[in-house]
Residue frames relative to the residue before (quaternion, step in Angstrom):
aa qw qx qy qz dx dy dz
M 1.0000 0.0000 0.0000 0.0000 0.00 0.00 0.00
M 0.0849 -0.8170 0.5701 0.0147 3.59 -0.77 1.09
R 0.4106 -0.6997 0.5479 0.2041 3.46 -1.19 0.72
I 0.1437 -0.7666 0.6258 0.0050 3.50 -0.82 1.22
K 0.2568 -0.7313 0.6281 0.0690 3.45 -1.23 1.11
C 0.0334 0.8107 -0.5844 0.0005 3.68 -0.65 0.78
I 0.2932 -0.6820 0.6453 0.1802 3.46 -1.38 0.67
I 0.0535 0.8228 -0.5655 0.0167 3.64 -0.58 0.97
A 0.2822 -0.7171 0.6253 0.1229 3.40 -1.40 0.65
Y 0.0878 0.8044 -0.5871 0.0229 3.59 -1.12 0.70
D 0.4130 -0.6358 0.5989 0.2580 3.37 -1.36 0.51
G 0.2952 -0.8220 0.4636 0.1489 3.57 -0.42 1.16
T 0.3931 0.7782 -0.4316 0.2317 3.54 1.30 -0.26
G 0.8198 0.3567 -0.1523 0.4212 3.45 0.81 -0.96
F 0.5838 0.5785 -0.2752 0.4988 3.43 1.66 -0.02
A 0.4193 -0.6735 0.5588 0.2417 3.57 -1.38 0.64
G 0.7172 -0.3043 0.1401 0.6110 3.50 1.36 0.41
Y 0.7112 -0.3957 0.3963 0.4250 3.58 -1.52 -0.37
Q 0.8183 0.4078 -0.1849 0.3604 3.32 0.42 -1.27
V 0.5613 -0.6115 0.4011 0.3874 3.57 -0.91 0.82
Q 0.0150 -0.7710 0.6360 -0.0305 3.54 -1.22 1.02
P 0.5781 -0.5914 0.3960 0.3990 3.62 -0.95 0.76
N 0.8947 0.0164 -0.0422 0.4444 3.61 -1.07 0.97
K 0.5768 0.5233 -0.3762 0.5019 3.57 1.28 0.68
R 0.4440 -0.6680 0.5304 0.2745 3.51 -1.32 0.51
T 0.0658 0.8171 -0.5693 0.0618 3.60 -0.58 1.13
V 0.6574 -0.4881 0.3948 0.4168 3.59 -1.26 0.20
Q 0.7099 0.4554 -0.3166 0.4340 3.51 0.73 -0.92
R 0.6020 0.5542 -0.3834 0.4284 3.58 1.03 -0.60
E 0.6207 0.5932 -0.2917 0.4216 3.60 1.05 -0.93
L 0.6904 0.4794 -0.2592 0.4757 3.38 0.97 -1.35
E 0.6942 0.4744 -0.3131 0.4415 3.65 0.72 -0.96
S 0.6420 0.4986 -0.3641 0.4547 3.67 1.06 -0.58
A 0.6378 0.5390 -0.3264 0.4429 3.61 1.00 -0.66
L 0.6915 0.4573 -0.2909 0.4775 3.50 1.06 -0.87
T 0.5754 0.5719 -0.3634 0.4580 3.58 1.10 -0.55
K 0.6550 0.5096 -0.3019 0.4691 3.60 1.03 -0.88
L 0.6418 0.4944 -0.3182 0.4924 3.64 1.07 -0.98
H 0.7653 0.3829 -0.2317 0.4626 3.52 0.88 -0.59
K 0.5542 -0.6789 0.3469 0.3341 3.57 1.25 0.91
G 0.7839 -0.3381 0.1490 0.4989 3.66 0.91 0.86
S 0.5542 0.6251 -0.3678 0.4084 3.58 1.17 -0.34
E 0.4419 -0.7318 0.4735 0.2122 3.64 -0.69 1.17
V 0.0991 -0.7674 0.6335 -0.0029 3.54 -0.85 1.17
K 0.2040 -0.7261 0.6400 0.1471 3.72 -0.84 0.84
V 0.1908 -0.7383 0.6370 0.1127 3.40 -1.44 0.66
V 0.1480 -0.7589 0.6257 0.1036 3.60 -1.07 0.65
A 0.1862 -0.8049 0.5623 0.0346 3.50 -0.93 1.08
S 0.6711 -0.5648 0.3175 0.3602 3.33 -1.34 0.50
G 0.6975 -0.2169 0.1624 0.6634 3.49 1.47 -0.40
R 0.4918 -0.6894 0.4563 0.2733 3.40 -1.44 0.53
T 0.2984 -0.7308 0.5894 0.1714 3.63 -1.22 0.53
D 0.4582 -0.7126 0.4477 0.2859 3.52 -1.01 0.63
A 0.7409 -0.3998 0.3026 0.4468 3.58 -1.35 -0.01
G 0.8325 0.1787 -0.1928 0.4877 3.49 -0.91 1.10
V 0.5564 0.5628 -0.4329 0.4315 3.69 1.16 -0.07
H 0.3703 -0.7441 0.5396 0.1342 3.47 -1.21 0.86
A 0.1593 -0.7787 0.5934 0.1269 3.60 -1.35 0.36
V 0.1652 -0.7540 0.6153 0.1604 3.46 -0.98 0.78
G 0.8198 0.1089 -0.0641 0.5585 3.68 1.09 -0.71
Q 0.1007 0.7669 -0.6132 0.1604 3.50 0.54 1.11
V 0.2343 -0.7892 0.5605 0.0905 3.50 -1.17 0.82
I 0.0403 -0.8063 0.5894 -0.0289 3.60 -0.84 0.91
H 0.0775 -0.7726 0.6145 0.1398 3.51 -1.15 0.33
F 0.0076 -0.7672 0.6411 0.0188 3.67 -1.25 0.28
D 0.3673 -0.7087 0.5615 0.2179 3.48 -1.28 0.26
S 0.0023 0.8319 -0.5526 0.0506 3.66 -0.86 0.96
P 0.3418 -0.7109 0.5728 0.2231 3.63 -1.05 0.55
L 0.5259 0.6233 -0.4470 0.3676 3.64 1.17 -0.07
Q 0.3480 -0.7600 0.5287 0.1475 3.52 -1.11 0.88
L 0.2254 0.7794 -0.5557 0.1816 3.55 0.70 1.07
P 0.5435 -0.5740 0.4948 0.3609 3.52 -1.15 0.48
E 0.5493 -0.6546 0.3685 0.3659 3.64 -0.67 0.87
E 0.6527 0.5421 -0.3344 0.4102 3.54 0.98 -0.63
R 0.6114 0.5746 -0.2942 0.4576 3.56 1.42 -0.25
W 0.5397 0.6805 -0.3748 0.3244 3.54 1.20 -0.64
P 0.6470 0.5147 -0.3545 0.4368 3.66 0.87 -0.85
A 0.7075 0.4490 -0.2889 0.4631 3.65 0.75 -1.05
A 0.6314 0.5120 -0.3699 0.4500 3.76 1.05 -0.54
L 0.7154 0.4497 -0.2760 0.4581 3.54 0.97 -0.77
N 0.6082 0.5571 -0.3148 0.4698 3.64 1.06 -0.86
S 0.6405 0.5440 -0.3497 0.4143 3.57 1.00 -0.62
I 0.7359 0.4007 -0.1998 0.5079 3.47 1.25 -0.48
L 0.5907 0.5949 -0.3387 0.4270 3.59 1.17 -0.66
P 0.5357 -0.5617 0.5042 0.3786 3.53 -1.27 0.37
N 0.5575 -0.6532 0.3659 0.3587 3.71 -0.99 0.45
D 0.5955 0.5276 -0.4179 0.4386 3.62 1.15 0.42
V 0.6823 0.3573 -0.2749 0.5755 3.42 1.31 0.32
V 0.0402 0.7969 -0.6006 0.0500 3.70 -0.80 1.02
V 0.3371 -0.6816 0.6217 0.1877 3.40 -1.18 0.99
E 0.2191 -0.8186 0.5132 0.1360 3.70 -0.45 1.14
E 0.7918 -0.0536 0.0516 0.6062 3.57 1.04 -0.82
A 0.1105 -0.7883 0.6033 0.0493 3.47 -1.31 0.58
A 0.0421 0.7937 -0.6050 0.0469 3.74 -0.88 0.68
Y 0.4764 -0.6123 0.5574 0.2956 3.43 -1.35 0.57
V 0.0448 -0.7964 0.6030 0.0143 3.56 -0.95 0.74
A 0.7163 -0.4151 0.3359 0.4491 3.47 -1.44 0.10
E 0.5402 -0.6529 0.4094 0.3381 3.53 -1.01 0.66
D 0.6550 0.4656 -0.3446 0.4851 3.72 1.13 0.04
F 0.3824 0.7098 -0.5043 0.3094 3.63 1.24 0.00
H 0.0347 -0.7824 0.6218 -0.0063 3.47 -1.08 0.83
A 0.4823 -0.7083 0.4371 0.2732 3.63 -0.51 1.30
R 0.7603 0.3902 -0.1988 0.4797 3.58 0.91 -1.06
Y 0.7660 0.3939 -0.2400 0.4477 3.65 0.67 -1.00
H 0.7114 0.4229 -0.2962 0.4769 3.48 0.95 -0.27
A 0.4556 0.6647 -0.4637 0.3683 3.62 1.28 0.19
I 0.1448 -0.8156 0.5428 0.1386 3.66 -0.84 0.88
G 0.8212 0.0854 -0.0197 0.5638 3.62 1.26 -0.05
K 0.0725 -0.7839 0.6114 0.0804 3.56 -1.18 0.32
E 0.1140 -0.7586 0.6218 0.1577 3.38 -1.39 0.29
Y 0.1921 -0.7597 0.6207 0.0260 3.44 -1.04 1.08
R 0.1248 -0.7590 0.6330 0.0877 3.50 -1.23 0.71
Y 0.1489 -0.7166 0.6762 0.0839 3.52 -1.23 0.72
R 0.2680 -0.7315 0.6226 0.0740 3.37 -1.24 1.05
L 0.0692 0.7739 -0.6280 0.0442 3.64 -0.77 0.93
I 0.1998 -0.7744 0.5967 0.0659 3.57 -0.95 1.01
R 0.2396 -0.7873 0.5597 0.0972 3.56 -0.65 1.09
T 0.4300 0.6869 -0.4846 0.3295 3.51 0.07 1.23
K 0.4303 -0.6955 0.5130 0.2607 3.62 -1.16 0.64
K 0.6948 0.4385 -0.2330 0.5202 3.43 1.20 -0.55
S 0.3682 -0.7506 0.4963 0.2338 3.71 -0.52 1.22
N 0.2799 -0.7345 0.6033 0.1350 3.37 -1.26 0.81
P 0.3690 -0.7760 0.4479 0.2469 3.77 -0.07 1.19
F 0.7143 0.4782 -0.2880 0.4222 3.62 1.07 -0.65
L 0.7148 0.4231 -0.2774 0.4828 3.42 1.26 0.05
R 0.3781 0.7715 -0.4614 0.2212 3.58 1.50 -0.19
H 0.7530 0.3841 -0.2488 0.4729 3.69 0.85 -0.74
Y 0.6906 0.5004 -0.2189 0.4740 3.70 1.22 -0.32
A 0.8323 0.0542 -0.0322 0.5508 3.70 0.92 -0.33
Y 0.4919 -0.6663 0.4909 0.2703 3.57 -1.05 0.66
Q 0.1820 -0.8139 0.5472 0.0705 3.61 -0.26 1.31
Y 0.1071 -0.8322 0.5338 -0.1050 3.58 -0.19 1.46
S 0.2104 -0.8419 0.4946 0.0475 3.46 -0.37 1.43
F 0.6367 0.5846 -0.3432 0.3676 3.56 1.30 -0.23
P 0.4944 -0.5844 0.4715 0.4379 3.79 -0.81 0.60
I 0.0359 -0.7574 0.6520 0.0037 3.42 -1.34 0.75
D 0.2585 -0.7626 0.5583 0.2001 3.60 -1.07 0.74
V 0.3835 -0.7753 0.4715 0.1717 3.52 -0.39 1.26
E 0.6230 0.5391 -0.3529 0.4435 3.62 0.99 -0.59
R 0.6315 0.4877 -0.3717 0.4746 3.65 1.14 -0.72
M 0.6437 0.4946 -0.3789 0.4445 3.67 0.92 -0.49
R 0.6473 0.4974 -0.3670 0.4460 3.50 0.96 -0.70
E 0.6071 0.5396 -0.3687 0.4521 3.64 1.01 -0.46
A 0.6644 0.5099 -0.3235 0.4403 3.60 1.05 -0.53
I 0.5573 0.6891 -0.3463 0.3077 3.53 1.19 -0.73
P 0.6557 0.5374 -0.3524 0.3963 3.73 0.88 -0.83
Y 0.6294 0.5651 -0.3283 0.4203 3.52 1.23 -0.54
L 0.6486 0.5119 -0.2443 0.5076 3.57 1.34 -0.40
L 0.6502 0.5494 -0.3547 0.3868 3.56 1.20 -0.42
G 0.6935 0.4427 -0.3433 0.4530 3.56 -1.16 0.55
E 0.6937 -0.4867 0.3641 0.3865 3.59 -1.25 -0.17
H 0.2126 0.7757 -0.5759 0.1462 3.53 -0.78 1.05
D 0.5097 -0.5687 0.5325 0.3650 3.58 -1.32 0.33
F 0.1675 -0.8512 0.4969 0.0226 3.48 -0.34 1.34
T 0.1756 0.8200 -0.5244 0.1474 3.64 1.26 0.59
S 0.6357 0.5401 -0.3229 0.4471 3.68 0.81 -0.89
F 0.7739 0.2837 -0.2061 0.5273 3.67 0.96 -0.52
C 0.5472 0.5797 -0.4003 0.4520 3.59 1.10 0.82
S 0.5015 -0.6210 0.4524 0.3977 3.62 -0.79 0.60
A 0.5566 -0.6321 0.4600 0.2812 3.35 -1.23 0.87
R 0.6520 0.5178 -0.3354 0.4409 3.69 1.30 -0.26
S 0.4343 0.7096 -0.4463 0.3296 3.63 1.38 0.06
E 0.2653 -0.7700 0.5572 0.1622 3.58 -0.87 0.74
V 0.4508 0.6880 -0.4748 0.3130 3.67 1.32 -0.05
E 0.3075 -0.7559 0.5420 0.2006 3.56 -0.85 0.79
D 0.7012 0.3803 -0.2903 0.5286 3.69 0.85 -0.40
R 0.0066 -0.8322 0.5531 -0.0400 3.53 -0.42 1.11
V 0.3783 0.6878 -0.4807 0.3908 3.54 1.17 0.53
R 0.1508 0.7345 -0.6512 0.1172 3.62 -0.82 1.04
N 0.3382 -0.6952 0.6054 0.1895 3.36 -1.55 0.50
I 0.1711 -0.7395 0.6437 0.0973 3.51 -0.90 0.99
Y 0.3104 -0.7449 0.5693 0.1568 3.59 -0.81 1.06
G 0.8323 -0.0973 0.1411 0.5272 3.60 0.71 -0.85
I 0.0878 -0.7203 0.6869 0.0390 3.59 -1.22 0.76
Y 0.0298 0.8194 -0.5694 0.0585 3.63 -0.53 1.05
I 0.1757 -0.7895 0.5818 0.0861 3.49 -1.00 0.83
E 0.0977 -0.8093 0.5784 0.0290 3.59 -0.49 1.18
E 0.2266 -0.7710 0.5810 0.1292 3.64 -0.92 0.82
H 0.0337 0.7571 -0.6450 0.0984 3.61 -0.72 1.09
D 0.7904 -0.2737 0.1215 0.5344 3.53 -0.02 1.46
D 0.8171 -0.1399 0.1305 0.5439 3.66 -0.71 -1.06
E 0.6903 0.4769 -0.3353 0.4285 3.62 1.02 -0.13
L 0.2365 -0.7046 0.6554 0.1348 3.51 -1.23 0.79
L 0.1099 -0.7676 0.6292 0.0534 3.68 -0.81 0.81
F 0.1245 -0.7819 0.6100 0.0332 3.55 -0.71 1.19
R 0.0974 -0.7919 0.6014 0.0414 3.53 -0.82 0.99
F 0.1560 -0.7656 0.6241 0.0045 3.70 -0.89 1.16
V 0.0637 0.7642 -0.6393 0.0573 3.59 -0.64 1.07
G 0.2715 0.7624 -0.5637 0.1648 3.43 -0.90 1.06
N 0.6402 -0.5301 0.3425 0.4380 3.69 -1.24 0.03
G 0.7708 -0.1552 0.0893 0.6114 3.74 1.17 0.05
F 0.2169 -0.7499 0.6194 0.0831 3.42 -1.39 0.48
L 0.4588 -0.6753 0.5193 0.2525 3.52 -1.10 0.91
Y 0.7091 -0.4164 0.3720 0.4306 3.64 -1.55 0.14
N 0.8567 0.0530 -0.0973 0.5039 3.59 -0.71 1.10
M 0.4279 0.7745 -0.4291 0.1814 3.55 1.20 0.02
I 0.6456 0.5236 -0.3209 0.4539 3.56 1.03 -0.68
R 0.6506 0.5429 -0.2745 0.4546 3.49 1.14 -0.92
I 0.6636 0.4644 -0.2856 0.5122 3.60 1.06 -0.84
L 0.5799 0.5495 -0.3761 0.4693 3.62 1.05 -0.66
M 0.6877 0.4764 -0.2776 0.4722 3.53 0.80 -1.10
G 0.6494 0.5122 -0.3490 0.4406 3.64 0.72 -0.76
T 0.6587 0.5367 -0.2644 0.4563 3.56 1.04 -0.82
L 0.6270 0.5422 -0.2744 0.4874 3.48 1.09 -0.97
L 0.6896 0.5011 -0.2823 0.4401 3.48 0.91 -0.92
E 0.6197 0.5065 -0.3325 0.4988 3.58 1.21 -0.51
V 0.5985 0.5074 -0.3746 0.4940 3.59 1.14 -0.47
G 0.5937 0.6032 -0.2968 0.4422 3.61 1.19 -0.86
K 0.7267 0.3999 -0.1936 0.5239 3.49 0.92 -1.14
G 0.5756 -0.6220 0.4184 0.3268 3.69 0.98 0.09
E 0.4847 0.6737 -0.4104 0.3778 3.67 1.27 0.20
R 0.7383 0.1117 -0.1384 0.6506 3.59 1.19 -0.25
E 0.4204 -0.6007 0.5998 0.3203 3.61 -1.44 0.33
P 0.5832 -0.5876 0.4150 0.3772 3.61 -1.25 0.55
H 0.6184 0.5363 -0.3725 0.4372 3.67 0.93 -0.51
E 0.5613 0.6318 -0.3956 0.3595 3.68 1.04 -0.27
I 0.4779 0.6736 -0.4132 0.3836 3.54 1.38 -0.33
E 0.6679 0.5225 -0.3248 0.4189 3.51 0.91 -1.01
K 0.6393 0.5406 -0.2990 0.4579 3.57 1.17 -0.74
I 0.6432 0.5423 -0.2944 0.4534 3.52 1.03 -0.98
L 0.6474 0.5110 -0.3012 0.4786 3.55 1.02 -0.89
A 0.6256 0.5438 -0.3122 0.4641 3.72 1.02 -0.79
K 0.6818 0.5215 -0.3302 0.3926 3.51 0.92 -0.85
K 0.1652 -0.8499 0.4838 0.1277 3.60 1.14 -0.58
N 0.5889 0.5041 -0.3728 0.5100 3.36 1.16 1.12
R 0.5444 -0.6783 0.3946 0.2964 3.63 -0.75 0.99
I 0.6277 0.5746 -0.3589 0.3834 3.50 0.94 -0.72
Y 0.6745 0.5224 -0.3172 0.4141 3.63 1.02 -0.37
A 0.6414 0.4911 -0.3390 0.4822 3.58 1.27 -0.19
G 0.6836 -0.5178 0.3487 0.3781 3.54 -1.36 0.15
K 0.7341 -0.3855 0.3519 0.4344 3.48 -1.46 -0.19
T 0.5162 -0.6173 0.5130 0.2989 3.49 -1.24 0.45
A 0.3047 -0.7600 0.5154 0.2527 3.64 -0.57 1.00
P 0.6575 -0.5266 0.3590 0.4018 3.58 -1.19 0.29
G 0.5086 -0.7082 0.3803 0.3084 3.44 -1.05 0.73
H 0.5360 0.6691 -0.3963 0.3285 3.65 1.28 -0.49
G 0.6961 0.4796 -0.3310 0.4194 3.56 0.96 -0.53
L 0.5899 0.6323 -0.2828 0.4150 3.58 1.38 -0.09
Y 0.0777 -0.7830 0.6159 -0.0402 3.60 -0.85 1.13
L 0.2960 -0.6428 0.6780 0.1990 3.58 -1.09 0.91
W 0.2042 -0.8520 0.4770 0.0699 3.65 -0.23 1.28
Q 0.7904 -0.1519 0.1601 0.5714 3.56 0.97 -1.00
V 0.2600 -0.7334 0.6175 0.1145 3.46 -1.18 0.74
Y 0.2262 -0.7841 0.5650 0.1218 3.62 -0.58 1.02
Y 0.0051 -0.7244 0.6886 0.0323 3.58 -1.33 0.84
E 0.7475 -0.3983 0.2666 0.4599 3.51 -1.19 0.15
E 0.6984 0.4946 -0.2703 0.4411 3.50 0.90 -0.97
N 0.5125 0.5988 -0.3964 0.4708 3.65 1.26 -0.25
I 0.7158 0.4919 -0.2395 0.4339 3.36 0.81 -1.22
A 0.6523 0.5033 -0.3031 0.4789 3.52 1.15 -0.77
N 0.7277 0.4262 -0.3327 0.4220 3.55 0.79 -0.67
D 0.5802 0.5855 -0.3565 0.4399 3.50 1.34 -0.37
K 0.6292 0.5361 -0.3510 0.4399 3.75 1.18 -0.43
């Protein structure tokens, strides 16, 4: 039995999220169904670096699974992609140590959020970017960012439905890039809570609209209560961009 690590990409539009749910189409269900077919009916379970919500996309989600098949690692993507639906793609595959864990060994993640500043809707972007018609002050949002950096208890920026007890996370960087009508937000940290990026986005947008002052972020964090943060931004503008492991950091040096 060998352990295989895969980097996968998916269009979240047609999914109820990553994680298996009763009577709903999910990314995990499609992956496990494809693997079961490849293994002649034997059930194969996959483990991901984390789940994504309905409508959320991924460019660099990481999964692992165990298999007795003796395929060269470069053949795994083609074998799985021939079975998977066209909104899920295996980009890379590699054999890893038997104790590798896609979730527990992750040391960081990057998410990106696409926002289009336009009053006229673009039907070709409706599933892939948040089309935002209100004027926003980007510099005000940038002034708010330093209050979010570093290690904090992010309970105020976490869904009230989350069952995670430890809500301390470390955000290494939040960057806003301007590309014509598009704003690209990059969030890099050691991990993120349920709905955390979307709540951060919603709160930053309220700062950008002048509904909150940048320094209020500090007070929101101190409250440790979801009701004090902004609205949850839509999921379809969000992308899980990359998952970091020790080998990623080593290769980048």
